[in-house]
DRENDOFI-180661 format. One record per residue (C-alpha): x, z, y; chain. Coordinates in pm, 1 decimal, always signed. Each point is the difference from the previous one (the first is absolute). Example, Ala and Ser with C-alpha at 12.3 -4.5 7.8 and 13.67 -1.06 7.14 Angstrom:
R       c1       c3       c2 mol
R  +1230.0   +780.0   -450.0   A
R   +137.0    -66.0   +344.0   A
***
This chain:
R       c1       c3       c2 mol
R  -2705.0   +775.9   +570.8   A
R   +199.7   -206.8   +245.1   A
R    -82.6   -319.8   -189.2   A
R   -254.8    -47.6   -275.9   A
R   -136.2   -311.0   -169.5   A
R   -279.2    -31.6   -254.6   A
R    -13.1   -317.2   -214.0   A
R   +131.1   -208.4   +290.8   A
R    -17.5   -368.0    -92.3   A
R    +90.2   -330.8   +164.0   A
R   -100.8   -329.7   -157.9   A
R   +110.4   -347.2   +107.9   A
R   -276.3   -202.5   -154.5   A
R    +41.4    +60.4   -372.9   A
R   +359.7   +123.0    +36.1   A
R    +84.5   +369.3    +21.0   A
R   +198.2   +124.3   +298.3   A
R    -32.6   +361.7   -109.6   A
R   -264.8   +156.6   -219.6   A
R   -162.4   +343.5    +10.8   A
R   +305.2   +176.7   +142.4   A
R    -56.7   +374.0    +32.9   A
R   +266.5   +232.4   +137.6   A
R    +40.9   +295.5   +235.0   A
R   +288.0   +104.3   +224.3   A
R    +58.3   +341.9   +148.7   A
R   +195.8    +51.9   +324.9   A
R   +376.5    +35.0     +0.7   A
R   +109.4   -220.4   -288.9   A
R   +167.2   -330.5    -72.5   A
R   -222.5   -211.0   -224.1   A
R   +142.1   -300.0   -183.4   A
R   -224.1   -298.7    -74.9   A
R   +172.1   -226.9   -252.5   A
R    -68.4   -319.9   -183.9   A
R   +133.8   -349.3    -67.3   A
R    -53.0   -287.0   +242.0   A
R   -366.3    -93.9    +18.7   A
R   -117.6   +335.2   -136.4   A
R   -226.0    +71.0   +299.6   A
R   +217.6   +243.5   +194.1   A
R    -13.9   -175.8   +336.5   A
R   -371.4    -72.8    -41.8   A
R    -64.1   +370.0    -49.0   A
R   +204.3   +102.5   +305.6   A
R   -167.2   -263.4   +217.3   A
R   -340.7   +141.4    -87.4   A
R   +112.1   +349.6    +95.0   A
R   +135.3   -106.9   +339.7   A
R   -304.9   -213.3    +79.7   A
R   +139.3   -350.5    -46.1   A
R   -221.0    -80.3   -299.4   A
R   -355.6   +101.5    -79.5   A
R    -56.7   +142.7   -349.7   A
R   -239.8   -175.2   -234.7   A
R   -121.3   +334.3   -133.4   A
R    +95.9   +364.7    -24.2   A
R    +61.2   +258.0   +271.5   A
R   +297.7   +153.8   +177.8   A
R    +78.6   +255.1   +268.3   A
R   +314.5    +10.6   +212.4   A
R    +73.4   +324.9   +184.5   A
R   -346.8   +115.2    -97.4   A
R   -172.5   -302.6   +154.5   A
R   -147.6   -314.9   -158.5   A
R   +204.8   -319.7     +5.0   A
R    +10.2   -165.1   +341.7   A
R    -48.4   +319.5   +202.6   A
R   +182.5    -55.1   +329.9   A
R   +100.2   +363.7    +49.2   A
R   +156.6    +18.9   -344.8   A
R   +186.3   -327.8    +53.8   A
R   +170.9   +149.9   +306.4   A
R   +181.6   +241.1   -232.6   A
R   +105.2   -262.8   -255.0   A
R   +331.0   -186.3     +6.2   A
R    +58.0   -327.5   -185.7   A
R   +308.2   -206.1    -76.8   A
R   -109.5   -322.5   -177.2   A
R   +229.0   -176.2   -243.0   A
R     -2.4   -327.6   +193.6   A
R     +5.3    +32.9   +377.6   A
R   +129.6   -196.3   +294.8   A
R    +60.8   +142.3   +344.6   A
R    +33.9   -172.1   +337.9   A
R   +357.0   -126.5     -4.6   A
R    +28.4    -14.6   +381.4   A
R    -64.7   +373.1    +46.9   A
R   +268.0   +265.6    -23.0   A
R    -41.9   +274.4   -255.6   A
R    -91.2   +244.2   +273.6   A
R   -253.3   -240.0   +152.1   A
R   -159.3    -61.4   -338.1   A
R    -45.8   +371.5    -59.7   A
R   -143.6    +38.4   +351.0   A
R   -248.2   -279.6    -75.9   A
R   -107.5   +164.1   -326.0   A
R    -22.2   +337.2   +174.0   A
R   -245.3   -153.3   +247.2   A
R   -203.0   -141.6   -289.0   A
R     -9.1   +349.2   -150.0   A
R   -119.6   +148.7   +327.9   A
R   +301.1   +223.3    +58.1   A
R    +42.0   +156.3   +341.7   A
R   +303.7    -69.0   +218.5   A
R   +149.0   +340.2    -83.2   A
R    -54.9    -54.9   -373.4   A
R   +169.3   -339.8    +21.4   A
R   +301.2   +137.7   +186.8   A
R    +47.3   +270.2   -262.2   A
R    -73.5   -188.7   -322.4   A
R   +163.9   -338.2    +52.9   A
R   +358.9   +126.3    +52.5   A
R    -41.3   +256.0   -278.5   A
R   -127.9   -255.6   -250.1   A
R   +269.1   -252.4    +88.7   A
R   +252.1   +274.1    -71.1   A
R   -168.7    +98.6   -328.4   A
R     +4.1   -355.7   -136.8   A
R   +355.5    -68.7   +118.5   A
R    -78.4   -250.8   +277.0   A
R    +78.3   +205.6   +310.8   A
R   +300.7   -218.7    +84.3   A
R   -207.5   -319.1    -49.3   A
R   -301.5   +107.4   +204.2   A
R    +52.7   -265.9   +268.2   A
R    +98.1   -280.8   -237.8   A
R   -255.3   -274.5    -71.8   A
R   -190.5    +35.3   -323.5   A
R    +92.2   -360.8    -80.5   A
R   +363.3   +109.1    -24.1   A
R    -77.7   +276.3   -249.3   A
R    +92.3    -35.6   -365.9   A
R   -275.7    +29.4   -260.0   A
R   +106.4   +357.3    -66.4   A
R    -11.4    +86.7   +371.6   A
R   -348.8   -148.9    +27.7   A
R   -103.2   +212.8   -297.4   A
R   +122.1   +309.1   +184.5   A
R   -186.6   -109.0   +310.7   A
R   -316.0    -38.7   -208.2   A
R    +41.7   +357.0   -120.3   A
R    +23.4   +119.4   +358.4   A
R   -320.4   -189.5    +85.6   A
R   -180.2   +161.3   -293.0   A
R   +105.9   +346.3   +118.7   A
R    -88.3    -47.3   +368.4   A
R   -346.6   +162.1    -11.9   A
R   +146.2   +308.1   -174.3   A
R   -222.4    -76.6   -300.8   A
R   -113.3   +250.0   -260.1   A
R    -10.5   -275.7   -264.3   A
R   +260.1   -277.5    -13.4   A
R    -33.6   -309.7   -220.3   A
R   +338.3   -158.6    -70.3   A
R     -3.5   -331.1   -188.1   A
R   +352.4    -68.0   -131.6   A
R   +176.4   +183.1   +287.7   A
R   +348.3    -31.4   -154.8   A
R    -13.9   -355.6   -132.8   A
R   +236.4   -147.3   +261.5   A
R   +233.3   +297.8    +37.6   A
R   +348.7    +57.3   -135.7   A
R    +69.5   +315.3   -209.6   A
R    +88.2   +206.8   +307.8   A
R   -316.5   -111.2   +177.1   A
R   -209.2    +82.4   -307.0   A
R   +143.6   +349.1     -9.5   A
R    -84.8    +47.5   +367.6   A
R   -359.3   -116.7    -58.7   A
R    -29.6   +237.3   -296.1   A
R   +111.1   +286.3   +221.0   A
R   -245.6   -106.3   +267.9   A
R   -285.7    +11.4   -251.7   A
R   +111.2   +342.6   -121.4   A
R    +11.2   +124.2   +359.3   A
R   -353.2   -128.6    +55.1   A
R   -119.7   +187.4   -308.0   A
R   +171.2   +316.4   +119.2   A
R   -195.0    -31.6   +325.6   A
R   -327.4     -8.0   -195.9   A
R    -45.9   -377.7    +12.5   A
R   -116.9   -202.6   -299.0   A
R   +182.4   -319.8    -95.6   A
R   -171.3   -266.0   -213.6   A
R   +291.2   -204.9   -133.4   A
R    -24.2   -339.9   -163.9   A
R   +341.5    -96.4   -136.0   A
R   +167.1   -202.4   -274.7   A
R   +307.1   +227.3    +15.3   A
R    -92.9   +226.1   -290.6   A
R   +315.7   +208.3    +25.3   A
R    -79.5    +90.3   +358.6   A
R   -361.4    +77.7    -82.3   A
R   +114.2   +229.9   -279.6   A
R   +233.0   +184.0   +238.0   A
R   -248.3    +81.1   +274.6   A
R   -363.1    -31.8   -110.1   A
R   -207.8   +305.2    -87.6   A
R   -278.8   -199.9   -163.5   A
R    -26.9   -358.5   -118.2   A
R   -259.3   -250.7   -117.2   A
R    +90.2   -308.4   -202.9   A
R   -231.8   -297.9    +39.7   A
R    -12.2   -315.2   -211.0   A
R   -238.4   -294.6    +44.2   A
R   -203.9   +193.0   +249.1   A
R    -50.3   +310.6   -215.7   A
R   +175.8   +336.5    +13.5   A
R   +161.1    +49.8   -340.3   A
R   +159.3   +340.6    +64.5   A
R    +14.6   +251.8   +284.3   A
R   +108.4   +358.1    +50.2   A
R   +282.1   +227.7   +110.1   A
R   +339.6   -164.5    -37.2   A
R   +138.3   +292.1   -198.1   A
R   -292.9    -11.7   -243.2   A
R    +16.4   -375.8    -52.8   A
R   +371.1     +5.1    -78.4   A
R     -4.4   +297.4   -235.4   A
R    -32.2    -56.0   -369.4   A
R   -182.1   +329.1    -42.6   A
R    +14.0    -26.5   -378.3   A
R   +377.9    -34.6    -26.1   A
R   +276.9   +249.4    +76.8   A
R   +375.0    -33.4    -31.5   A
R   +198.7   +297.1   -133.6   A
R   +370.9    +64.8    +19.7   A
R    +91.6   +278.3   -244.1   A
R   +269.2   +119.0   -238.4   A
R     +0.5   +195.7   -327.8   A
R   -310.2   -177.5   -125.3   A
R    -58.8    +85.1   -364.9   A
R   -204.7   -184.9   -257.2   A
R   -249.9   +286.5    +12.4   A
R    -39.6    -38.2   +377.6   A
R    -49.6   -375.2    -34.0   A
R   -266.0    +61.1   -265.0   A
R   -185.5   +245.9   +225.7   A
R    +19.9   -237.7   +297.7   A
R   -131.9   -280.5   -220.1   A
R   -300.2   +213.3    -91.5   A
R    -70.1    +51.9   +371.0   A
R    +81.2   -355.3   +106.8   A
R     -1.4   -260.9   -278.7   A
R   +263.9   -274.6    -11.7   A
R   +280.5   +139.5   +220.3   A
R   +277.0   -250.3    +60.8   A
R   +363.5     +5.4   +100.6   A
R   +111.5   -185.4   +312.1   A
R   +376.1    +42.4    +36.7   A
R    +70.4   +372.1    +42.7   A
R   -366.2    +74.0    +77.8   A
R   -308.5    +74.6   -202.7   A
R   -325.6   -166.8   +108.2   A
R   -328.3   +172.9    -82.7   A
R   -352.3   -131.7    +44.6   A
R   -215.4   +298.6    +95.0   A
R   -380.7    -16.8    -19.5   A
R    -32.6   +168.6   +340.9   A
R   +207.3   +184.4   +259.1   A
R   -118.2   +337.6   -130.1   A
R   +208.4    -66.7   -311.4   A
R   +329.9     +1.6   +193.2   A
R    +33.0   +383.0    +21.1   A
R    -56.5    +19.7   -377.2   A
R   +282.0   -250.1    -51.7   A
R   +232.9   +215.8   +209.7   A
R   -104.6   +316.9   -185.7   A
R    +63.3   -168.9   -333.9   A
R   +349.7   -105.2   +105.4   A
R    +81.1   +350.9   +123.9   A
R   -131.4   +158.9   -320.8   A
R   +247.2   -204.8   -204.4   A
R   +292.4    +98.6   +222.6   A
R    +68.8   -355.7   +119.9   A
R   +143.9    -58.8   +347.9   A
R   -228.7   -199.7   +230.6   A
R   +186.9   -156.2   +294.5   A
R   -271.6   -218.3   +147.8   A
R   -361.2   -102.9    -45.7   A
R   -161.0   -269.7   +210.4   A
R   -308.0   -220.5    -11.9   A
R    +86.3   -366.7    -40.3   A
R    -82.7   -234.3   +285.4   A
R    -49.0   -371.8    +22.9   A
R    +97.2   -193.0   +309.5   A
R   -269.6   -143.9   +223.4   A
R   +123.9   -347.6    -89.4   A
R    -44.1    +69.8   -372.3   A
R   -351.4   +132.9    +57.0   A
R    -87.2   -294.9   +225.1   A
R   +120.2   -263.4   -248.1   A
R   -163.3   +177.0   -293.5   A
R   -341.4    +12.4   +170.4   A
R    +16.1   -366.5   +101.1   A
R   +107.4   -110.7   -347.1   A
R   -284.0   +198.6   -156.6   A
R   -241.5   -177.1   +233.3   A
R   +141.7   -338.3    -99.6   A
R    -38.0    +82.5   -371.0   A
R   -359.2   +112.9    +50.4   A
R    -81.5   -321.0   +187.3   A
R   +160.0   -207.4   -277.0   A
R   -214.5   +184.6   -251.7   A
R   -310.3    -82.1   +202.2   A
R    +86.2   -366.8     -4.7   A
R   +131.0    -50.7   +349.6   A
R    +81.9   +145.4   +335.6   A
R   -247.2   +144.3   +244.7   A
R    -48.7   -196.9   +316.3   A
R   +150.3   +151.4   +309.4   A
***
């Protein structure tokens, strides 16, 4: 595994930063780490990049324990809140960070112009960072994170200050990184963007992971299918009801709750046996925002039932 944590925990006195977080990332994916403000997302990332020491639990990054200097050379990090030297030009800032990363002169001469081009700052390379807009500084931060040609890149709200065009360009940059075998660990409040590009996702609330898995699996209501068909007889409806109790109409469609995916071929066979015309069959999906809100509201109801909120 490229990244693996086992019951990783950070306590601030009696308050929970994050609690017993266990997850594993394989190479070549975009992983979304989501949660409301104060959920423990930044605390978790800071432990993984060596800025905070865990209270308990274990973790490996690039196959090495936390804090290993060789592993850290192949990790890129864009923090949510950063401030660069305003008196340096963009090119000078990247050169400074390249020196901190131990890049050779030839590596600097190749990577700096290429990264400035990739993040859309090639024409502003000699301008002072103090003259950059917030969005331009965000792009510059991305270039800094990518300087060491990392295998694992932590991006904490990389699109927060960008306009829609800039967000699309950052999405494409992350996809390009994945295509090159890199792994992106993305912390973002932009749920629509996360849904578009992430392969896997974990949702954290009050320091605890409340759901994680493949994006496609999390957003699929595996027990519900939507059918579009014609020539449906009362006999067909009766047979479908025996297979899948309580079918319901939703506009021109029929919604069935199937006990498992293996039942779907039997549904199709039943429709064909009655001579009905099936035009489409698709599993129903929820949006990431709907899933996110539902999980958080369930947590709030559970806390209310326990007589109060957990400390965090």
